[in-house]
C-alpha positions as CSV (number, residue, x, y, z in Angstrom):
1,X,16.8,-31.8,-21.0
2,X,14.9,-29.1,-20.3
3,X,13.9,-27.1,-17.0
4,X,10.2,-26.8,-16.0
5,X,8.9,-22.8,-16.5
6,X,6.5,-21.3,-14.3
7,X,4.2,-18.1,-15.5
8,X,5.2,-15.3,-14.1
9,X,3.2,-12.2,-13.3
10,X,4.3,-7.9,-12.6
11,X,2.7,-5.4,-13.2
12,X,3.2,-1.9,-14.7
13,X,1.9,0.9,-14.0
14,X,-0.9,0.3,-17.3
15,X,-1.3,-2.9,-17.5
16,X,-0.5,-6.6,-16.3
17,X,2.8,-8.7,-18.3
18,X,2.9,-12.0,-18.2
19,X,6.7,-14.1,-18.4
20,X,7.7,-17.8,-18.6
21,X,10.5,-17.9,-16.2
22,X,12.9,-20.7,-14.9
23,X,10.7,-22.1,-11.7
24,X,14.1,-21.1,-9.4
25,X,13.7,-17.5,-10.8
26,X,10.1,-16.8,-10.3
27,X,9.7,-18.8,-6.7
28,X,6.1,-17.5,-5.6
29,X,6.9,-14.1,-6.8
30,X,3.0,-13.1,-7.4
31,X,3.2,-13.5,-3.6
32,X,6.6,-11.6,-2.7
33,X,6.3,-8.5,-5.5
34,X,6.6,-5.4,-3.7
35,X,9.5,-7.1,-0.4
36,X,13.1,-6.6,-0.1
37,X,13.7,-10.7,-0.9
38,X,11.8,-10.2,-4.6
39,X,13.0,-6.7,-5.4
40,X,16.9,-8.2,-5.4
41,X,16.4,-11.7,-6.3
42,X,14.1,-11.3,-9.8
43,X,15.4,-7.7,-9.9
44,X,15.1,-7.4,-13.9
45,X,12.2,-9.7,-14.3
46,X,10.1,-7.1,-12.2
47,X,12.0,-4.0,-12.5
48,X,8.6,-1.6,-13.5
49,X,6.9,-3.3,-10.6
50,X,9.9,-2.5,-8.2
51,X,11.0,1.0,-9.7
52,X,7.3,1.9,-9.0
53,X,7.6,0.4,-5.8
54,X,10.5,2.2,-4.9
55,X,9.3,5.1,-5.8
56,X,6.5,5.4,-3.5
57,X,8.3,4.1,-1.0
58,X,10.9,7.4,-1.5
59,X,8.0,9.5,-1.8
60,X,5.9,8.0,2.0
61,X,9.4,8.9,3.4
62,X,8.3,12.4,2.6
63,X,4.3,12.5,2.2
64,X,4.5,13.8,5.6
65,X,5.5,17.3,4.7
66,X,3.0,17.7,1.7
67,X,0.7,20.6,3.2
68,X,-2.4,21.8,1.5
69,X,-1.4,24.1,-1.9
70,X,-3.7,26.0,-4.2
71,X,-3.1,23.2,-7.1
72,X,-4.2,20.4,-4.6
73,X,-6.7,18.1,-5.5
74,X,-8.8,18.1,-2.3
75,X,-9.8,14.8,-2.1
76,X,-10.5,14.5,-5.8
77,X,-7.5,12.2,-6.2
78,X,-7.9,8.6,-8.0
79,X,-6.4,5.4,-6.6
80,X,-4.8,3.4,-9.3
81,X,-5.7,-0.4,-9.3
82,X,-3.0,-2.2,-8.8
83,X,-3.5,-5.9,-10.4
84,X,-6.8,-6.6,-8.5
85,X,-7.3,-4.4,-5.8
86,X,-10.6,-2.9,-7.0
87,X,-11.9,-4.0,-3.7
88,X,-9.0,-1.9,-1.9
89,X,-9.0,1.3,-3.6
90,X,-13.5,1.7,-3.5
91,X,-13.0,0.8,0.4
92,X,-10.4,3.5,1.0
93,X,-11.8,6.1,-1.1
94,X,-15.0,5.7,1.2
95,X,-12.4,6.3,4.3
96,X,-10.8,9.0,2.6
97,X,-14.7,10.7,2.5
98,X,-14.9,10.4,6.2
99,X,-14.3,13.7,6.4
100,X,-13.4,13.6,10.9
101,X,-11.2,10.3,10.2
102,X,-9.3,12.6,7.3
103,X,-8.8,15.4,8.6
104,X,-7.4,13.4,12.0
105,X,-4.5,12.3,9.5
106,X,-4.5,15.8,7.7
107,X,-3.5,17.8,10.5
108,X,-0.8,15.2,11.9
109,X,-2.9,14.7,14.7
110,X,-2.4,11.0,15.1
111,X,1.1,11.4,15.9
112,X,1.4,11.8,19.1
113,X,-1.0,8.6,19.7
114,X,1.0,6.3,18.3
115,X,1.3,3.3,20.5
116,X,5.2,1.1,19.4
117,X,4.4,-0.8,22.4
118,X,1.1,-2.3,21.7
119,X,1.6,-5.9,20.9
120,X,-1.7,-6.2,18.9
121,X,0.0,-2.9,16.3
122,X,2.2,-2.7,13.9
123,X,4.5,-0.6,15.2
124,X,3.1,2.6,13.7
125,X,3.8,1.4,10.0
126,X,-0.1,0.9,8.9
127,X,-1.1,4.4,10.2
128,X,1.7,5.7,9.1
129,X,1.3,4.3,5.5
130,X,-2.6,5.0,5.1
131,X,-1.4,8.9,6.5
132,X,0.4,9.2,3.8
133,X,-2.1,7.7,1.6
134,X,-3.9,10.6,3.0
135,X,-2.6,13.2,2.3
136,X,-1.6,12.0,-1.4
137,X,-5.4,12.3,-2.0
138,X,-6.0,15.3,-0.4
139,X,-2.6,17.5,-0.7
140,X,-1.1,15.8,-3.8
141,X,-1.3,17.6,-7.1
142,X,-1.8,14.2,-9.2
143,X,-5.0,12.9,-10.1
144,X,-4.2,9.3,-9.8
145,X,-2.2,8.1,-6.9
146,X,-0.7,4.5,-6.6
147,X,-0.8,3.0,-3.5
148,X,1.5,0.6,-3.7
149,X,3.6,0.9,0.0
150,X,-0.1,0.9,1.7
151,X,-0.9,-2.1,-0.6
152,X,2.7,-3.6,0.5
153,X,1.8,-2.7,4.1
154,X,-1.5,-4.2,4.6
155,X,0.0,-6.9,2.5
156,X,2.9,-7.8,5.2
157,X,0.3,-7.3,8.0
158,X,-1.9,-10.0,7.3
159,X,-0.4,-12.2,4.6
160,X,-4.9,-13.0,3.7
161,X,-3.8,-9.9,1.5
162,X,-0.7,-10.9,-0.3
163,X,-0.5,-10.7,-4.0
164,X,-3.2,-9.1,-6.0
165,X,-6.1,-11.3,-5.8
166,X,-10.0,-10.4,-5.2
167,X,-10.8,-9.7,-1.7
168,X,-13.8,-8.8,0.2
169,X,-13.8,-5.2,0.4
170,X,-15.4,-5.0,4.2
171,X,-12.9,-7.6,5.1
172,X,-10.2,-5.3,4.3
173,X,-11.9,-2.6,5.6
174,X,-12.1,-4.0,9.2
175,X,-8.4,-5.3,9.1
176,X,-7.3,-1.3,8.3
177,X,-9.4,0.2,10.9
178,X,-9.0,-3.0,13.3
179,X,-4.8,-2.2,12.7
180,X,-5.5,2.2,12.9
181,X,-6.7,1.2,16.2
182,X,-4.3,-0.7,18.0
183,X,-1.8,1.4,16.2
184,X,-3.3,4.8,17.7
185,X,-4.6,2.6,21.2
186,X,-3.1,4.3,24.1
187,X,-3.3,1.8,26.8
188,X,0.2,0.4,27.7
189,X,-0.7,-2.5,29.1
């Protein structure tokens, strides 16, 4: 008796790969890609993506320390397409070029306003991931940045954006700005 096989997608930095896997190994991998559960369960099949995601998580933890340097790209860094996320990248690039908003994050002014008690917020996680991406775009020295951790955080807090499907850019921006607003909302009650 042959076991049922399903198509499992995972992403490397250059192209999309497809493999056929037994159903038991590929349970909802597209929706869970990037989660800790997925990394542990399907490590050998998602190793390229998971290693990339792990690297970006490690980078994010230190990105708050990025400073302006002579080699900084000053907003000229592109965003890597993560599957079918051009809708996200275009919106993020637009937000990145709102200089007053960008300076708010580059100067770490947002940190004093994070409201971890707001039940409507994300405990500051979405805002911190966005700040890390902004710092990479403006203070980083690479020409391309892959926003894996921001994409993962957006999907975690709004299931509509899980996976790598095409979505409406304005819906993503609306969710992202609302999430940042709630994370930085000073009202305590």
